[in-house]
PADO-276177 format. One record per residue (C-alpha): residue in three letters; x, y, z. Coordinates in steps of 0.1 Angstrom, whole numbers, plus 5000, padded with zeros to 4 digits. Layout:
{ala; {X; Y; Z}}
...
//
This chain:
{ile; {4865; 5237; 4921}}
{ile; {4845; 5229; 4952}}
{asn; {4813; 5220; 4933}}
{trp; {4804; 5183; 4940}}
{gln; {4786; 5168; 4910}}
{asp; {4766; 5136; 4909}}
{thr; {4772; 5132; 4871}}
{asp; {4803; 5137; 4850}}
{ile; {4836; 5146; 4867}}
{ser; {4837; 5163; 4901}}
{val; {4868; 5184; 4904}}
{phe; {4873; 5188; 4942}}
{pro; {4875; 5150; 4949}}
{gly; {4901; 5149; 4922}}
{val; {4922; 5175; 4939}}
{ile; {4920; 5156; 4971}}
{ser; {4929; 5123; 4954}}
{leu; {4958; 5140; 4935}}
{ser; {4971; 5155; 4967}}
{ala; {4971; 5122; 4984}}
{gly; {4988; 5106; 4954}}
{leu; {5015; 5132; 4952}}
{leu; {5022; 5130; 4989}}
{met; {5026; 5092; 4986}}
{trp; {5048; 5097; 4955}}
{ala; {5070; 5123; 4972}}
{thr; {5076; 5101; 5003}}
{ser; {5084; 5071; 4981}}
{leu; {5115; 5088; 4967}}
{ser; {5147; 5071; 4977}}
{pro; {5162; 5097; 5001}}
{val; {5129; 5101; 5020}}
{arg; {5121; 5063; 5021}}
{lys; {5156; 5054; 5033}}
{asn; {5160; 5082; 5059}}
{tyr; {5124; 5086; 5071}}
{phe; {5109; 5051; 5066}}
{glu; {5081; 5057; 5091}}
{leu; {5070; 5088; 5073}}
{phe; {5070; 5068; 5041}}
{phe; {5051; 5039; 5057}}
{tyr; {5024; 5060; 5073}}
{thr; {5019; 5083; 5044}}
{his; {5013; 5053; 5022}}
{gln; {4982; 5045; 5043}}
{leu; {4967; 5074; 5024}}
{tyr; {4959; 5049; 4996}}
{ile; {4925; 5046; 5012}}
{val; {4919; 5083; 5008}}
{phe; {4933; 5082; 4973}}
{val; {4909; 5054; 4961}}
{ile; {4878; 5068; 4977}}
{phe; {4882; 5103; 4963}}
{phe; {4894; 5089; 4930}}
{ala; {4860; 5070; 4928}}
{leu; {4842; 5102; 4936}}
{his; {4862; 5121; 4910}}
{val; {4858; 5099; 4880}}
{gly; {4823; 5085; 4887}}
{tyr; {4809; 5050; 4886}}
{phe; {4816; 5039; 4850}}
{ile; {4853; 5047; 4849}}
{phe; {4858; 5035; 4885}}
{cys; {4844; 5001; 4874}}
{ala; {4874; 4998; 4850}}
{ala; {4898; 5001; 4880}}
{ala; {4876; 4980; 4903}}
{gly; {4893; 4947; 4894}}
{ala; {4928; 4960; 4902}}
{ile; {4915; 4975; 4934}}
{phe; {4898; 4942; 4944}}
{leu; {4931; 4923; 4938}}
{phe; {4950; 4949; 4959}}
{val; {4925; 4946; 4988}}
{leu; {4926; 4908; 4986}}
{asp; {4965; 4910; 4987}}
{arg; {4964; 4932; 5017}}
{phe; {4939; 4909; 5035}}
{leu; {4961; 4878; 5028}}
{arg; {4992; 4896; 5040}}
{phe; {4974; 4905; 5071}}
{cys; {4963; 4869; 5077}}
{gln; {4998; 4856; 5071}}
{ser; {5014; 4882; 5094}}
{arg; {4995; 4867; 5123}}
{thr; {5017; 4836; 5123}}
{ala; {5046; 4838; 5147}}
{val; {5080; 4828; 5134}}
{asp; {5112; 4825; 5155}}
{val; {5145; 4839; 5143}}
{leu; {5171; 4811; 5148}}
{ser; {5201; 4832; 5138}}
{ala; {5211; 4865; 5123}}
{lys; {5244; 4872; 5106}}
{cys; {5258; 4904; 5090}}
{leu; {5274; 4896; 5056}}
{ala; {5303; 4914; 5040}}
{cys; {5280; 4930; 5013}}
{glu; {5261; 4948; 5041}}
{ala; {5232; 4924; 5039}}
{ile; {5217; 4905; 5068}}
{glu; {5212; 4868; 5067}}
{leu; {5183; 4855; 5088}}
{thr; {5176; 4819; 5096}}
{leu; {5139; 4815; 5104}}
{ser; {5121; 4785; 5119}}
{lys; {5096; 4768; 5097}}
{pro; {5061; 4767; 5110}}
{gln; {5048; 4732; 5115}}
{ser; {5019; 4739; 5092}}
{ile; {5043; 4740; 5062}}
{thr; {5053; 4707; 5049}}
{ser; {5078; 4700; 5021}}
{thr; {5071; 4673; 4996}}
//
Protein backbone atom coordinates (compact mmCIF):
# COMPACT_ATOMS: atom_id res chain seq x y z
CA ILE A 1 0.00 0.00 0.00
CA ILE A 2 2.93 2.36 0.61
CA ASN A 3 4.62 1.56 -2.72
CA TRP A 4 4.86 4.74 -4.83
CA GLN A 5 4.85 3.89 -8.51
CA ASP A 6 5.76 6.09 -11.45
CA THR A 7 3.48 4.16 -13.79
CA ASP A 8 -0.02 2.72 -13.44
CA ILE A 9 -1.93 3.41 -10.24
CA SER A 10 -0.16 4.25 -7.01
CA VAL A 11 -2.26 3.15 -4.02
CA PHE A 12 -0.91 5.24 -1.13
CA PRO A 13 -1.68 8.65 -2.70
CA GLY A 14 -5.16 7.29 -3.37
CA VAL A 15 -5.59 6.49 0.31
CA ILE A 16 -4.53 10.03 1.24
CA SER A 17 -6.85 11.54 -1.38
CA LEU A 18 -9.74 9.34 -0.28
CA SER A 19 -9.15 10.27 3.37
CA ALA A 20 -9.21 13.98 2.55
CA GLY A 21 -12.34 13.52 0.44
CA LEU A 22 -14.14 11.56 3.14
CA LEU A 23 -13.21 14.15 5.75
CA MET A 24 -14.59 16.92 3.55
CA TRP A 25 -17.74 14.88 2.92
CA ALA A 26 -18.27 14.11 6.61
CA THR A 27 -17.98 17.76 7.61
CA SER A 28 -20.37 18.83 4.85
CA LEU A 29 -23.27 16.92 6.40
CA SER A 30 -25.97 19.29 7.56
CA PRO A 31 -25.61 18.90 11.36
CA VAL A 32 -21.86 19.43 11.24
CA ARG A 33 -22.06 22.28 8.75
CA LYS A 34 -24.74 24.12 10.73
CA ASN A 35 -23.31 23.62 14.23
CA TYR A 36 -19.59 23.69 13.46
CA PHE A 37 -19.28 25.92 10.42
CA GLU A 38 -15.63 26.79 11.04
CA LEU A 39 -14.74 23.09 11.12
CA PHE A 40 -16.63 22.66 7.85
CA PHE A 41 -14.91 25.68 6.29
CA TYR A 42 -11.35 24.86 7.28
CA THR A 43 -11.72 21.16 6.50
CA HIS A 44 -12.77 22.06 2.98
CA GLN A 45 -9.40 23.68 2.42
CA LEU A 46 -8.20 20.08 2.12
CA TYR A 47 -9.34 20.20 -1.50
CA ILE A 48 -5.73 21.10 -2.34
CA VAL A 49 -4.48 17.89 -0.69
CA PHE A 50 -7.27 15.96 -2.40
CA VAL A 51 -6.40 17.20 -5.90
CA ILE A 52 -2.63 16.78 -5.54
CA PHE A 53 -2.82 13.24 -4.22
CA PHE A 54 -5.57 12.37 -6.70
CA ALA A 55 -3.18 13.36 -9.48
CA LEU A 56 -0.43 11.22 -7.96
CA HIS A 57 -2.86 8.34 -7.60
CA VAL A 58 -4.34 8.17 -11.09
CA GLY A 59 -1.39 9.32 -13.14
CA TYR A 60 -0.96 11.87 -15.88
CA PHE A 61 -3.36 10.53 -18.50
CA ILE A 62 -6.45 10.22 -16.32
CA PHE A 63 -5.65 13.43 -14.45
CA CYS A 64 -5.72 15.27 -17.78
CA ALA A 65 -9.38 14.27 -18.13
CA ALA A 66 -10.14 16.15 -14.90
CA ALA A 67 -7.76 19.03 -15.61
CA GLY A 68 -10.40 21.16 -17.35
CA ALA A 69 -12.75 21.05 -14.37
CA ILE A 70 -9.87 21.70 -11.97
CA PHE A 71 -8.78 24.69 -14.08
CA LEU A 72 -12.30 26.14 -13.98
CA PHE A 73 -12.43 25.63 -10.22
CA VAL A 74 -9.10 27.41 -9.72
CA LEU A 75 -10.24 30.24 -12.01
CA ASP A 76 -13.46 30.57 -9.99
CA ARG A 77 -11.52 30.70 -6.71
CA PHE A 78 -9.21 33.37 -8.14
CA LEU A 79 -12.10 35.52 -9.36
CA ARG A 80 -13.88 35.19 -6.02
CA PHE A 81 -10.68 36.23 -4.27
CA CYS A 82 -10.37 39.31 -6.49
CA GLN A 83 -14.02 40.27 -5.99
CA SER A 84 -13.82 39.87 -2.22
CA ARG A 85 -11.22 42.64 -2.03
CA THR A 86 -13.87 45.28 -2.84
CA ALA A 87 -15.31 46.92 0.27
CA VAL A 88 -19.09 47.18 0.42
CA ASP A 89 -20.98 49.03 3.15
CA VAL A 90 -24.05 47.56 4.82
CA LEU A 91 -26.70 50.28 4.76
CA SER A 92 -29.32 48.40 6.77
CA ALA A 93 -30.08 44.97 8.20
CA LYS A 94 -33.53 43.67 9.10
CA CYS A 95 -34.73 40.35 10.54
CA LEU A 96 -37.74 39.04 8.63
CA ALA A 97 -40.57 36.91 10.01
CA CYS A 98 -39.33 33.83 8.13
CA GLU A 99 -36.05 33.93 10.11
CA ALA A 100 -34.15 35.38 7.16
CA ILE A 101 -32.03 38.51 7.24
CA GLU A 102 -32.54 41.27 4.70
CA LEU A 103 -29.39 43.25 3.97
CA THR A 104 -29.25 46.48 2.00
CA LEU A 105 -25.78 46.98 0.58
CA SER A 106 -24.24 50.02 -1.03
CA LYS A 107 -23.46 49.72 -4.71
CA PRO A 108 -19.80 50.22 -5.62
CA GLN A 109 -19.28 53.15 -7.96
CA SER A 110 -17.59 50.88 -10.48
CA ILE A 111 -20.96 49.20 -11.15
CA THR A 112 -23.23 51.08 -13.51
CA SER A 113 -26.73 50.12 -14.51
CA THR A 114 -27.85 50.63 -18.08
